[in-house]
C-alpha positions in Angstrom: -0.1 -0.3 -0.2 2.8 2.2 1.3 4.2 1.4 -2.2 1.2 2.7 -4.4 1.4 5.6 -2.6 4.6 6.7 -3.7 4.2 5.9 -7.1 0.7 8.0 -7.4 3.0 10.9 -5.3 5.4 10.3 -8.1 3.3 10.5 -10.5 1.4 14.3 -9.7 4.5 15.3 -8.6 7.0 15.0 -11.7 4.1 14.1 -14.6 1.7 16.6 -13.3 -1.4 14.1 -13.5 -4.0 15.7 -16.1 -6.6 14.5 -13.7 -6.0 16.7 -11.5 -4.8 19.5 -13.8 -7.4 21.4 -15.4 -7.0 22.0 -19.3 -7.9 23.9 -22.2 -10.5 22.5 -24.9 -7.6 21.3 -27.6 -8.1 22.0 -31.2 -7.7 18.1 -33.2 -6.5 18.6 -37.2 -9.3 16.9 -38.3 -9.4 14.6 -42.1 -11.1 17.7 -44.3 -11.3 15.4 -47.8 -15.0 15.1 -47.5 -15.1 19.0 -47.2 -12.7 19.4 -50.4 -14.8 17.2 -52.3 -17.6 18.9 -51.5 -16.3 22.0 -52.7 -14.3 20.6 -55.9 -17.6 22.0 -58.0 -18.1 25.4 -56.6 -19.3 27.4 -58.5 -16.6 30.0 -57.9 -13.7 27.6 -59.5 -11.0 29.3 -57.4 -13.3 28.4 -54.3 -12.4 24.8 -55.4 -10.2 24.5 -52.5 -7.2 22.1 -52.5 -6.6 22.7 -48.6 -8.4 23.9 -45.4 -6.9 23.7 -42.4 -3.0 25.0 -42.0 -0.1 22.6 -42.1 2.1 25.1 -40.8 0.3 26.1 -37.2 -1.2 24.4 -34.1 -3.4 26.8 -33.1 -3.5 25.5 -29.6 0.1 27.1 -28.9 -2.5 30.6 -29.2 -4.3 29.8 -26.4 -0.9 29.2 -24.3 -0.2 32.5 -22.4 -3.9 32.9 -21.8 -4.2 29.0 -20.0 -5.2 30.2 -16.7 -7.9 33.3 -17.8 -9.4 31.2 -20.4 -9.9 28.2 -17.4 -11.8 31.3 -15.3 -13.5 32.7 -18.1 -16.3 30.6 -19.5 -19.9 31.2 -21.1 -21.9 32.7 -18.6 -19.4 35.3 -18.2 -19.0 35.9 -22.1 -23.2 36.1 -21.9 -23.2 38.4 -19.0 -20.4 41.1 -21.1 -21.8 40.4 -24.5 -24.4 43.4 -24.4 -22.1 45.7 -23.5 -19.2 44.8 -26.5 -20.7 42.6 -29.4 -22.3 44.9 -32.2 -21.1 48.1 -29.8 -19.2 51.2 -31.1 -15.5 52.5 -29.5 -17.8 55.1 -27.7 -20.3 52.9 -26.5 -17.7 50.9 -25.1 -16.5 53.4 -23.4 -19.5 54.6 -22.1 -19.5 51.5 -20.4 -16.2 51.6 -19.0 -16.9 54.6 -17.6 -19.7 53.7 -16.4 -17.9 50.6 -14.3 -19.6 47.9 -16.4 -16.8 46.8 -17.9 -12.9 47.1 -18.0 -10.2 46.6 -20.4 -9.6 43.6 -19.4 -12.7 41.9 -19.6 -13.4 43.5 -23.0 -9.6 41.8 -24.0 -10.6 38.5 -22.0 -14.1 38.5 -23.7 -12.5 38.9 -27.5 -10.0 36.6 -26.7 -12.3 33.8 -25.6 -14.5 34.2 -28.0 -11.7 33.7 -30.4 -11.1 30.3 -28.4 -14.2 29.5 -28.6 -15.1 29.2 -32.2 -11.6 28.9 -33.3 -11.7 25.7 -31.7 -15.1 25.2 -33.2 -15.0 22.3 -36.8 -18.1 23.6 -37.3 -17.5 27.2 -36.9 -13.9 27.8 -37.5 -13.1 31.0 -39.8 -8.8 30.5 -40.0 -9.1 34.2 -39.1 -6.0 34.5 -36.4 -2.6 33.5 -37.3 -0.8 35.0 -33.6 -2.3 36.3 -30.4 -0.1 38.8 -28.6 0.8 37.6 -25.3 1.1 39.9 -23.4 -1.9 42.1 -24.0 -4.2 41.2 -21.2 -1.0 42.4 -18.9 -1.4 45.6 -21.1 -4.9 45.8 -20.8 -4.7 45.5 -16.4 -2.0 48.8 -17.1 -4.9 50.8 -18.7 -7.4 49.9 -16.3 -5.4 51.2 -13.3 -4.7 54.5 -16.0 -7.9 54.9 -16.8 -9.1 56.8 -13.4 -6.4 59.9 -14.4 -8.7 60.3 -17.8 -8.1 58.9 -21.2 -6.7 61.1 -24.2 -8.5 59.4 -26.9 -11.3 57.1 -28.0 -8.6 54.2 -28.8 -7.5 53.8 -25.6 -7.6 50.0 -24.2 -9.6 49.1 -27.6 -7.9 45.9 -28.7 -7.0 45.9 -32.5 -6.0 43.0 -34.9 -3.7 44.0 -37.6 -3.3 41.9 -40.9 0.1 39.6 -40.7 2.0 41.9 -42.8 2.2 44.3 -40.6 5.1 44.9 -37.6 4.4 44.1 -34.0 7.2 43.1 -31.8 7.1 40.0 -30.1 4.9 38.7 -33.1 6.1 37.1 -36.4 5.4 39.1 -39.5 4.6 36.5 -42.0 2.7 37.9 -44.9 1.0 34.5 -45.0 4.6 32.9 -46.4 6.0 29.8 -44.9 9.1 31.2 -45.4 8.2 34.4 -43.1 7.6 32.6 -40.1 10.9 33.5 -38.2 10.2 36.9 -39.4 9.7 38.3 -36.0 11.0 42.3 -36.4 12.8 44.0 -33.6 10.6 47.4 -34.2 6.9 48.1 -34.5 5.5 49.8 -37.9 4.9 53.4 -37.7 1.5 52.9 -37.5 1.8 50.2 -34.7 3.6 53.2 -33.0 0.7 55.4 -33.9 -2.3 53.1 -32.5 0.1 52.5 -29.3 0.9 56.1 -28.4 -3.4 56.5 -28.7 -3.4 53.8 -26.3 -4.9 51.0 -28.5 -4.3 47.2 -27.2 -2.5 44.8 -30.5 -4.8 41.8 -29.4 -2.9 39.9 -32.8 -2.5 39.3 -36.0 -5.3 37.7 -38.4 -5.0 35.9 -41.8 -4.7 37.2 -45.3 -4.3 36.1 -48.5 -0.7 35.2 -48.9 2.1 37.9 -50.0 -1.3 40.3 -50.3 -2.9 38.0 -52.9 0.4 38.5 -55.0 1.4 35.3 -55.5 -0.1 32.8 -56.7 -2.6 33.1 -60.0 -6.4 31.8 -60.1 -5.8 30.9 -56.6 -8.3 31.1 -53.5 -8.4 34.5 -51.9 -7.9 34.2 -48.2 -5.6 31.5 -48.0 -2.3 31.6 -46.8 0.0 28.6 -46.1 0.7 29.9 -42.7 -2.9 30.5 -41.9 -4.8 28.1 -43.8 -8.1 29.3 -46.0 -9.6 31.9 -44.3 -13.9 31.2 -44.0 -16.1 33.6 -44.5 -18.8 33.4 -41.6 -21.6 34.5 -43.5 -21.4 32.0 -45.4 -18.6 29.1 -44.6 -17.0 27.6 -47.5 -19.9 29.0 -49.8 -19.3 32.7 -50.2 -16.0 34.3 -50.7 -14.0 36.3 -48.0 -12.6 38.9 -50.9 -9.0 39.3 -50.3 -6.3 40.1 -49.2 -7.3 41.3 -45.9 -9.8 38.5 -45.4 -8.6 37.8 -41.9 -9.2 41.8 -41.2 -12.7 41.5 -42.5 -14.2 37.8 -40.8 -12.4 39.0 -37.8 -14.2 42.2 -37.5 -17.6 40.8 -38.6 -17.2 37.6 -35.9 -17.0 40.6 -33.3 -13.6 39.3 -32.5 -12.0 42.4 -31.8 -13.1 46.0 -31.5 -11.6 46.6 -35.0 -8.9 45.6 -37.5 -6.0 47.2 -39.4 -6.3 46.1 -43.8 -3.9 47.2 -46.3 -4.4 47.5 -50.2 -2.9 47.9 -53.3 -6.1 47.5 -55.6 -9.0 46.2 -54.0 -7.8 44.4 -50.7 -9.8 46.4 -48.1 -12.6 47.8 -50.0 -13.4 43.7 -51.5 -13.1 42.3 -48.0 -15.1 44.9 -45.9 -18.1 44.1 -48.9 -17.9 40.3 -48.3 -17.8 40.4 -44.6 -20.3 43.5 -43.9 -18.0 45.7 -42.4 -17.1 49.4 -43.0 -13.3 49.4 -44.9 -11.5 53.0 -45.8 -8.9 52.8 -48.2 -6.6 56.1 -47.9 -4.9 58.0 -49.9 -1.2 56.9 -51.0 0.3 58.5 -48.4 -2.3 59.4 -45.7 -1.2 56.3 -43.8 2.5 55.6 -43.4 3.8 52.4 -45.2 7.0 51.4 -43.4 7.3 48.5 -41.6 4.5 46.4 -43.6 5.6 43.9 -46.1 4.8 45.7 -49.4 3.6 44.8 -52.9 4.0 48.3 -54.8 5.8 52.0 -53.2 2.9 53.6 -56.2 -0.3 52.2 -54.7 0.0 51.0 -51.3 -1.8 51.7 -47.9 -2.8 50.6 -44.9 -6.7 51.3 -43.7 -9.7 50.5 -41.1 -12.1 47.8 -41.0 -14.5 48.4 -38.2 -18.3 47.9 -37.7 -19.1 51.4 -38.2 -18.2 54.6 -39.6 -17.6 56.2 -36.5 -15.3 53.4 -35.3 -13.6 53.9 -38.6 -13.0 57.5 -38.4 -11.7 56.7 -34.7 -9.0 54.4 -35.8 -8.3 56.6 -38.7 -7.5 59.8 -36.8 -4.9 57.5 -34.9 -3.4 55.6 -38.1 -2.4 59.4 -39.8 0.6 61.1 -39.2 3.9 62.1 -41.4 6.4 59.1 -41.4 10.0 60.6 -42.8 10.9 57.2 -43.6 8.0 57.3 -46.4 8.4 59.4 -49.4 5.0 59.5 -49.8 3.9 60.3 -46.6 2.4 63.2 -45.8 0.7 65.6 -42.7 -2.8 64.9 -42.7 -5.7 67.1 -41.2 -6.7 66.2 -38.5 -9.6 63.7 -39.1 -13.1 64.6 -36.7 -15.5 61.8 -35.5 -17.5 64.6 -33.1 -19.9 65.3 -35.6 -20.6 62.0 -37.9 -24.0 61.9 -35.8 -25.2 65.1 -37.3 -24.1 65.0 -41.1 -26.0 65.1 -44.2 -26.5 64.5 -47.6 -28.5 67.0 -48.6 -27.2 68.9 -51.6 -24.2 66.2 -52.5 -23.8 65.6 -56.1 -22.9 61.6 -56.4 -21.4 60.3 -59.6 -22.9 56.5 -60.5 -21.6 54.8 -63.7 -23.8 53.5 -65.6 -22.7 50.0 -65.6 -23.9 49.3 -61.8 -27.0 50.7 -61.8 -29.0 47.8 -61.9 -27.7 45.9 -59.0 -31.2 45.7 -56.4 -29.2 46.5 -53.5 -27.7 49.6 -55.2 -31.0 50.8 -56.4 -32.8 50.5 -53.3 -29.5 52.8 -51.6 -29.9 55.1 -54.3 -33.4 55.6 -53.2 -32.9 56.1 -50.1 -30.1 58.9 -50.6 -32.2 60.6 -53.0 -34.7 60.7 -50.4 -32.0 62.7 -48.2 -31.5 64.8 -50.6 -28.2 63.8 -52.5 -28.7 64.0 -56.0 -27.2 60.8 -57.9 -26.2 61.4 -61.5 -25.9 59.1 -63.7 -22.7 58.6 -66.5 -21.0 56.7 -69.1 -17.7 55.6 -67.6 -14.9 56.6 -70.5 -12.7 54.4 -72.1 -9.2 54.4 -70.7 -6.3 52.0 -70.9 -4.7 50.6 -67.5 -3.4 47.3 -69.0 0.2 48.0 -67.6 -0.9 48.4 -64.0 -0.1 45.0 -63.4 3.3 45.5 -64.8 3.8 48.3 -62.4 3.2 45.9 -59.7 5.6 43.7 -61.0 8.2 46.1 -60.8 7.2 47.9 -57.8 7.3 44.5 -55.6 10.7 43.2 -57.3 12.5 46.3 -55.8 9.7 47.0 -52.5 10.2 43.8 -51.3 13.9 43.4 -51.1 13.8 46.6 -49.2 11.4 45.6 -46.7 13.8 42.2 -46.3 16.8 44.2 -45.7 15.3 47.6 -43.8 12.7 46.2 -41.4 12.7 42.4 -41.2 14.5 40.1 -38.7 18.4 40.6 -39.6 18.6 37.0 -39.5 15.9 36.3 -42.0 17.8 34.7 -45.1 16.0 35.9 -47.8 16.5 39.1 -49.3 14.3 38.8 -53.1 11.5 37.2 -54.6 13.8 35.1 -56.7 14.8 33.7 -53.0 11.2 33.3 -51.8 10.4 31.3 -55.2 13.4 28.7 -54.4 12.1 28.4 -50.6 9.0 27.3 -52.0 10.2 25.1 -54.5 11.6 22.7 -51.8 7.9 21.5 -50.8 5.5 23.1 -53.7 2.7 21.0 -51.9 3.4 22.2 -48.2 4.6 25.9 -49.2 2.8 26.3 -52.3 -0.2 24.1 -53.3 -1.4 26.7 -55.6 1.7 27.6 -57.4 3.5 30.8 -57.4 2.5 31.9 -60.9 3.0 35.6 -60.3 6.3 35.7 -58.5 7.3 33.7 -61.2 6.4 35.9 -63.3 8.0 39.1 -61.2 11.1 37.0 -61.2 11.1 37.1 -65.4 10.6 40.9 -65.5 14.3 42.5 -66.5 12.5 45.9 -67.5 14.3 48.6 -65.0 12.7 50.8 -62.8 13.8 53.8 -64.5 12.9 52.7 -67.8 9.0 52.1 -65.8 8.9 55.4 -64.7 7.3 56.9 -67.3 4.6 54.5 -68.0 4.0 54.4 -64.4 3.3 58.3 -65.0 1.3 58.2 -67.5 -1.2 54.8 -65.8 -1.5 57.3 -62.8 -2.6 60.0 -64.6 -4.7 58.3 -66.9 -6.5 57.3 -63.6 -6.4 60.4 -62.5 -8.3 62.2 -65.7 -10.9 59.3 -65.5 -12.5 60.3 -62.3 -11.4 63.9 -62.5 -12.6 64.7 -66.1 -15.8 63.8 -65.3 -16.6 65.5 -61.6 -15.8 69.0 -64.2 -18.2 68.1 -66.1 -21.3 66.7 -64.1 -19.6 69.1 -61.0 -19.5 66.1 -58.5 -18.4 65.8 -54.9 -17.6 61.8 -54.8 -18.6 58.9 -56.3 -20.7 56.1 -55.6 -19.8 52.2 -56.6 -20.2 48.9 -55.3 -17.3 46.8 -52.9 -14.4 47.0 -55.3 -15.5 47.2 -58.6 -13.7 50.6 -59.1 -10.7 49.8 -56.8 -8.0 49.7 -60.1 -8.7 53.3 -61.2 -9.1 55.0 -57.5 -5.8 53.1 -56.9 -3.9 53.9 -60.1 -5.4 58.1 -59.6 -4.7 57.7 -55.2 -8.1 58.7 -54.6 -9.4 57.1 -51.0 -12.3 55.0 -51.2 -14.8 53.8 -48.2 -17.0 51.1 -48.1 -20.3 50.9 -45.9 -22.5 47.9 -45.7 -25.8 48.3 -47.8 -27.8 44.9 -47.3 -27.3 41.4 -48.3 -28.4 39.6 -51.5 -30.9 37.1 -51.5 -28.8 34.3 -50.3 -27.6 36.0 -47.8 -24.1 37.6 -49.2 -23.0 40.4 -48.5 -22.8 44.1 -50.0 -21.1 47.2 -49.3 -21.3 51.0 -51.3 -18.4 52.5 -52.2 -18.0 56.0 -51.9 -15.0 57.6 -53.8 -13.4 61.3 -53.3 -10.6 63.1 -54.9 -7.2 63.1 -52.8 -6.8 63.6 -49.6 -10.7 64.1 -49.2 -10.8 61.3 -46.2 -13.1 63.4 -44.1 -15.6 63.7 -46.8 -16.3 59.8 -47.5 -16.6 59.3 -43.6 -19.4 61.9 -43.6 -21.1 60.3 -46.8 -20.4 57.2 -45.2 -21.8 58.0 -41.8 -25.0 59.6 -43.3 -26.2 56.7 -45.7 -24.8 54.4 -42.8 -28.2 56.1 -40.5 -30.3 55.7 -43.6 -29.5 52.3 -44.1 -28.7 50.6 -40.8 -28.0 47.4 -43.0 -25.2 45.7 -41.2 -26.2 42.5 -39.3 -24.3 40.0 -37.2 -23.4 36.6 -38.6 -26.1 34.3 -37.1 -23.5 31.6 -36.4 -21.7 34.2 -33.7 -24.5 35.6 -32.6 
């Protein structure tokens, strides 16, 4: 008997027997063959997935730093706090903080629990999260201690998710690529510094289309080797997530954070915002710094806010802007206002509508509502323009801009410094690293024109795109344009015109769509005012049923 007692004691002491140690729920990878077969005849060809789960990451590791807090937080805690958090805008959440109903630590733990709950559920996971900030609860606790002194910005204490091409210390920046898993930056991106200076909490990093959907040809949007296939909360494996800021869109839609930061070259904020019924702003190039962000094109890239409401978008944008001396396009923006958005109007605003879009049934409803509020909608025939070399512009920019990031911002121990290096790494195991191929990277590697040779063509592309909008503005005396999702994204990108997508409803099948406002450069304030006015009369956004 004494021997048996000793053996039990040794088991408890040295092995920490599981039956006496509470454990978190665990994700177990499963055979997804049946799911892939079921999607093999999807009407959208690029949704015929080859892979859904990531082969490069273990989602259980996300929650190791939060083991004790998660063991003490359950569904009843979630349901008790839910009315103060889910689908609440930032000012409302701050009111709940001020009233004592909520703390920043509880807010942050609520989101961690929600990610834990859904991302470990085989019937609900979205593959939205790549990593979580291990220190975020500690940082939230510190802000709770300081809140009695008052806050200087409404972003204070708000948990924000970052697209995983944005540098944030203590987390890797992968751009979704297996080759970048050990890219732990030594410094925060400029915009992360901006967010933290306003008291924002960086909750973690979200999945994305690998290399910002500038890697493989015809592949699914929202797929990355590191994060797997991002899924749409309004229809998992039914609707596309949009790309490349897919994780940013689905995470905000599912209420995994207060808001997220995405990035766009041509449609990468507008597309997932529309597909996931969230508000997405693609700013003027240079309004938001690109330092410390994995690039496609220094000519076209920008980060931007993705939120559930327009006021949250304005609050986030007000924190992101700032002149960065290390970004040649950067400029000092006029401060973004958000304290008046509940009183703005569409009365007298003249909005141009491309005749090619006017048959859309949801757009027709939106136009009727805006006209009833006093907006003037002017339909026009779009002029013919030639942007055939837009893709070549991106190829040549990425060929030179990616090495600049790798040599300036990436972890010095990273052994890659070019697109060619990435191609060689992926070829070592294409099924694991690049199941859909790497056709765009291979095309870039074959591009031999110099940057100088292409400068004149680049200038011509930008001038052509600006004239496409400006000539119509001048002819019809327009304040801005309206479009759908990312339908006009390429022209807006080349013209450096900002764009804002706002939920306008759902199709008969339940797929979300956004109304997109486009305005001349440096007119983000106008876009936010138009978006706020439309949001108030539309009230279209709905929480996905699976995540209520």
